[in-house]
C-alpha positions as CSV (number, residue, x, y, z in Angstrom):
1,M,-38.3,-93.2,46.3
2,S,-36.8,-90.0,46.6
3,I,-38.4,-87.3,48.6
4,L,-38.3,-85.2,45.5
5,L,-40.0,-87.8,43.5
6,K,-42.6,-88.4,46.0
7,K,-43.1,-84.6,46.1
8,K,-43.8,-84.6,42.4
9,I,-46.2,-87.7,42.3
10,E,-48.3,-86.2,45.0
11,L,-48.3,-82.8,43.1
12,S,-49.5,-84.6,39.9
13,K,-52.5,-86.3,41.9
14,F,-53.5,-83.1,43.8
15,L,-53.5,-81.0,40.3
16,E,-55.9,-83.8,39.0
17,K,-58.1,-83.1,42.0
18,I,-58.0,-79.5,41.2
19,E,-59.3,-80.3,37.5
20,T,-61.9,-82.7,38.6
21,D,-63.2,-81.6,42.3
22,R,-61.7,-78.2,42.8
23,T,-64.9,-77.1,45.1
24,S,-64.5,-79.9,47.5
25,S,-63.5,-78.8,51.0
26,K,-60.5,-81.0,51.0
27,V,-59.1,-79.3,47.9
28,I,-60.1,-75.9,49.2
29,K,-58.3,-76.5,52.5
30,K,-55.1,-77.7,50.8
31,L,-55.1,-74.8,48.4
32,D,-55.3,-72.5,51.1
33,E,-52.6,-74.3,53.0
34,M,-50.4,-73.9,49.8
35,H,-51.3,-70.2,49.2
36,S,-49.7,-69.6,52.8
37,K,-46.5,-71.2,51.9
38,A,-45.4,-69.3,49.0
39,K,-41.9,-69.9,48.0
40,S,-41.5,-69.1,44.1
41,H,-40.7,-66.2,42.0
42,V,-43.3,-66.5,39.6
43,V,-42.4,-65.5,36.1
44,G,-45.2,-65.0,33.3
45,I,-44.0,-65.1,29.5
46,T,-46.2,-63.7,27.1
47,G,-45.9,-62.4,23.4
48,S,-47.3,-63.2,20.0
49,P,-47.6,-66.6,18.4
50,G,-44.7,-67.7,16.8
51,V,-42.2,-65.3,19.0
52,G,-40.3,-68.2,20.4
53,K,-41.8,-68.5,24.1
54,S,-41.5,-72.2,24.3
55,S,-38.0,-72.0,22.9
56,L,-37.0,-69.4,25.4
57,I,-38.3,-71.4,28.3
58,D,-36.5,-74.5,27.2
59,K,-33.5,-72.7,27.3
60,F,-34.1,-70.7,30.5
61,L,-35.1,-73.6,32.3
62,Q,-31.9,-75.6,31.5
63,Y,-30.0,-72.2,32.8
64,L,-32.0,-72.2,36.1
65,R,-31.2,-75.9,36.7
66,K,-27.5,-75.2,36.1
67,N,-27.6,-72.7,39.0
68,D,-29.4,-75.2,41.0
69,K,-32.9,-73.8,41.0
70,S,-35.7,-76.1,41.0
71,V,-38.5,-75.1,38.2
72,G,-42.1,-75.4,37.5
73,V,-43.5,-74.9,34.3
74,I,-47.2,-74.0,33.4
75,A,-47.9,-74.2,29.7
76,V,-51.0,-72.8,28.4
77,D,-52.3,-74.1,24.9
78,P,-55.1,-72.7,22.6
79,S,-58.1,-75.1,22.6
80,S,-60.1,-76.1,19.5
81,R,-63.5,-74.1,19.3
82,Q,-64.9,-77.0,17.8
83,T,-63.9,-79.8,20.2
84,G,-62.7,-77.9,23.0
85,G,-59.6,-80.0,23.3
86,A,-55.9,-79.1,22.6
87,L,-52.9,-80.5,21.3
88,L,-50.7,-79.5,24.3
89,G,-47.6,-79.3,22.0
90,D,-45.7,-76.6,23.7
91,R,-43.8,-79.2,26.2
92,T,-42.7,-81.1,23.1
93,R,-40.2,-78.2,22.6
94,F,-38.7,-78.7,26.2
95,I,-35.7,-80.9,26.2
96,L,-36.1,-82.6,29.7
97,D,-34.0,-85.2,31.8
98,P,-36.7,-87.7,33.0
99,N,-34.5,-88.3,36.1
100,D,-34.4,-84.4,37.1
101,N,-36.9,-84.5,39.9
102,N,-36.4,-80.5,40.3
103,I,-38.4,-79.9,37.2
104,F,-41.9,-80.1,36.8
105,V,-44.2,-79.2,33.8
106,R,-47.9,-78.9,33.8
107,S,-49.6,-78.3,30.2
108,M,-53.2,-77.2,30.1
109,A,-55.9,-76.1,27.7
110,S,-57.0,-72.6,27.7
111,K,-60.7,-73.8,26.7
112,N,-61.2,-70.5,25.3
113,Y,-60.8,-68.8,28.6
114,L,-59.7,-65.1,27.5
115,G,-56.5,-63.4,28.5
116,G,-54.2,-66.1,27.6
117,I,-54.5,-68.4,30.3
118,S,-56.6,-71.1,31.6
119,E,-59.3,-70.9,34.1
120,L,-57.3,-73.4,36.2
121,T,-54.1,-71.7,35.9
122,Y,-54.3,-69.6,39.2
123,P,-55.1,-72.6,41.5
124,T,-52.2,-74.5,39.5
125,M,-49.6,-71.7,39.9
126,I,-50.7,-71.5,43.7
127,A,-50.1,-75.1,44.4
128,M,-46.8,-75.2,42.5
129,R,-45.6,-71.7,44.0
130,S,-45.4,-73.4,47.2
131,I,-42.7,-76.0,46.1
132,F,-40.4,-74.8,43.5
133,D,-37.8,-71.7,43.3
134,Y,-39.3,-70.5,40.0
135,I,-42.5,-70.8,38.3
136,L,-42.3,-70.2,34.4
137,V,-45.9,-69.6,33.1
138,E,-46.3,-69.7,29.2
139,T,-49.4,-67.9,27.9
140,V,-51.2,-68.6,24.9
141,G,-50.2,-66.2,22.1
142,V,-51.8,-63.0,23.1
143,G,-53.3,-60.0,21.2
144,Q,-53.6,-56.7,22.1
145,S,-56.0,-57.0,25.2
146,E,-55.1,-60.2,26.7
147,V,-53.2,-59.2,29.8
148,F,-54.4,-61.3,32.6
149,I,-51.0,-62.8,33.0
150,K,-50.0,-59.8,35.0
151,D,-52.8,-61.2,37.6
152,I,-50.8,-64.5,38.2
153,S,-47.3,-63.3,38.2
154,D,-44.9,-61.6,39.9
155,T,-42.8,-60.7,36.9
156,V,-43.9,-60.4,33.5
157,I,-41.8,-60.9,30.4
158,L,-43.0,-59.7,27.0
159,C,-41.5,-61.3,24.1
160,I,-41.2,-59.4,20.6
161,Q,-39.9,-61.0,17.5
162,P,-37.6,-58.7,15.4
163,G,-39.2,-57.0,12.4
164,S,-42.7,-58.4,13.2
165,G,-44.2,-54.8,13.7
166,D,-45.3,-55.9,17.2
167,T,-43.7,-52.8,18.6
168,I,-46.3,-50.4,16.9
169,Q,-49.1,-52.7,17.4
170,F,-48.5,-53.0,21.2
171,M,-48.0,-49.4,21.9
172,K,-51.6,-48.9,20.6
173,S,-53.0,-51.4,23.2
174,G,-52.8,-52.1,26.6
175,I,-50.1,-55.0,26.6
176,F,-47.2,-52.4,27.3
177,E,-48.8,-51.7,30.6
178,I,-48.0,-55.2,32.0
179,P,-44.3,-56.1,31.2
180,D,-41.4,-55.7,33.8
181,I,-38.7,-57.0,31.3
182,V,-39.3,-56.7,27.4
183,L,-37.1,-59.4,25.4
184,V,-36.3,-59.0,21.7
185,T,-36.0,-62.7,20.8
186,K,-34.3,-64.6,17.9
187,S,-31.6,-61.7,18.1
188,D,-29.3,-64.0,16.0
189,I,-31.0,-62.4,13.2
190,E,-28.9,-59.2,14.2
191,K,-30.1,-56.5,11.6
192,L,-33.6,-56.8,12.4
193,S,-33.2,-57.6,15.9
194,N,-31.1,-54.4,16.5
195,I,-33.7,-52.3,14.5
196,T,-36.6,-53.4,16.7
197,F,-34.2,-53.0,20.0
198,A,-33.6,-49.4,18.9
199,D,-37.3,-48.7,18.3
200,L,-38.2,-50.0,21.8
201,K,-35.5,-47.9,23.3
202,S,-36.7,-44.8,21.6
203,S,-40.0,-45.6,22.7
204,Q,-39.3,-46.7,26.3
205,S,-41.1,-43.3,27.8
206,F,-44.5,-44.5,26.2
207,F,-44.6,-47.7,28.1
208,E,-42.7,-47.3,31.4
209,N,-44.7,-47.6,34.5
210,K,-43.9,-44.4,36.6
211,S,-44.9,-46.1,40.0
212,D,-43.0,-49.4,39.4
213,E,-39.0,-50.4,38.6
214,N,-37.9,-49.1,35.3
215,I,-38.9,-51.9,32.4
216,E,-35.6,-53.5,31.1
217,I,-35.3,-54.0,27.4
218,L,-33.0,-57.1,26.4
219,K,-32.0,-58.8,23.2
220,I,-31.8,-62.7,23.4
221,S,-31.4,-65.6,21.3
222,S,-32.5,-69.1,22.2
223,H,-30.9,-70.7,18.9
224,K,-27.3,-69.4,19.9
225,N,-28.2,-69.3,23.8
226,I,-27.3,-65.7,23.9
227,G,-28.6,-63.2,26.6
228,F,-29.5,-65.6,29.5
229,D,-27.0,-64.3,32.1
230,E,-28.6,-61.1,31.4
231,L,-32.1,-62.3,31.6
232,Y,-31.5,-64.0,35.1
233,N,-29.7,-61.1,36.5
234,S,-32.9,-58.7,35.5
235,I,-35.0,-61.4,37.0
236,L,-33.0,-61.4,40.3
237,K,-33.2,-57.5,40.3
238,R,-36.6,-57.6,40.0
239,W,-37.3,-60.0,42.9
240,N,-35.0,-58.4,45.1
241,F,-36.8,-54.9,44.6
242,L,-40.0,-56.6,44.9
243,K,-38.8,-58.0,48.2
244,E,-37.2,-54.8,49.6
245,G,-40.1,-52.5,49.2
246,K,-42.6,-55.5,50.1
247,L,-44.4,-54.9,47.1
248,I,-44.4,-58.8,46.7
249,L,-47.0,-59.1,49.2
250,K,-49.1,-56.1,48.2
251,N,-49.1,-57.2,44.4
252,R,-50.0,-60.8,45.3
253,K,-53.1,-59.6,47.9
254,I,-54.0,-57.7,44.5
255,Q,-54.0,-60.9,42.6
256,D,-55.8,-62.9,44.9
257,L,-58.8,-60.4,44.9
258,K,-58.5,-60.1,41.3
259,W,-59.0,-63.6,40.9
260,I,-61.9,-63.9,43.3
261,E,-63.6,-61.1,41.3
262,R,-62.9,-62.9,38.0
263,S,-64.1,-66.1,39.1
264,I,-67.5,-64.6,40.5
265,I,-67.9,-62.7,37.4
266,D,-67.6,-65.7,35.1
267,E,-70.1,-67.7,37.1
268,F,-72.5,-65.4,38.4
269,G,-72.0,-62.3,36.0
270,M,-71.5,-58.5,36.8
271,N,-74.6,-58.7,39.1
272,G,-73.3,-61.1,41.3
273,R,-70.0,-59.0,41.2
274,I,-72.1,-56.0,42.5
275,K,-73.7,-58.1,45.0
276,S,-70.6,-59.6,46.8
277,S,-68.5,-56.4,46.3
278,K,-68.8,-55.8,50.4
279,L,-67.3,-59.4,50.9
280,I,-64.3,-58.9,48.6
281,K,-62.0,-56.8,50.7
282,N,-59.0,-58.6,52.0
283,S,-58.2,-62.4,51.9
284,L,-55.7,-64.8,53.4
285,T,-57.7,-67.7,52.3
286,P,-58.8,-67.0,48.7
287,F,-60.1,-70.4,48.1
288,N,-62.3,-70.8,50.9
289,D,-63.5,-67.1,50.7
290,L,-64.5,-67.8,47.1
291,E,-66.5,-70.7,48.0
292,K,-68.1,-68.9,50.9
293,I,-69.2,-65.9,48.4
294,R,-70.5,-68.6,45.9
295,K,-72.8,-70.3,48.6
296,I,-74.1,-66.8,49.4
297,L,-74.9,-65.8,45.9
298,K,-76.6,-69.0,45.3
299,E,-79.1,-68.7,48.0
């Protein structure tokens, strides 16, 4: 058995433990160890349903493998409100080589967790982040206020479909505050994609983050395999920007604290958040710290 295959099997088993027993001391200790060994550039990919996120990930995954990069994918699918189950169909769009041990795909149900992600996305991302070169996180198709992908990603890609009217809707909402890269998908539909691209360019000043790097707007086509060189170069540029200014460490610390806060609010409500505010300041071991806060609030 190869070392890479062994790692994938071990990772699968550990992710199962996160789902079934994530508050056990062994799981918490292992997660904090993995947290301290971050390796991946975590790329969140979001956008409205049907915009082409899964097809984009499939093509980009193949592109990264051709560049000898290992890739982990977290695909979040919507859950049924009646049964709580999910089809987990996103991975059916991925053309995967079963013998390629440098690819690992994890599907999970959102379980009606707001924000386009699942409550298990963060610990799953932390575990996978210590192993692969890139982590691609695909959200449930987001609406105007579901922006939590920013809290688990280093780089956020917002996908917009040509002629969909998403541009104006997103400008009215908070979602244009989160992307680092905006992609006009299905750009093989040239006329519509050119109009959407021009609309975004002319409105760029409305959603640029003045304190961060300028947002890049690109056209891409998964169908015709166009634009992936530009996307890869933009992601590399973003990664270098984060590392050179040490923003990566700052951003990830903020993400850790936000995850702890959100977990406390989900379990104990805003009253629990207020009571624990003095305990949430800085964290190098977020999983252990969260468990300590849980115990204090339960007393």
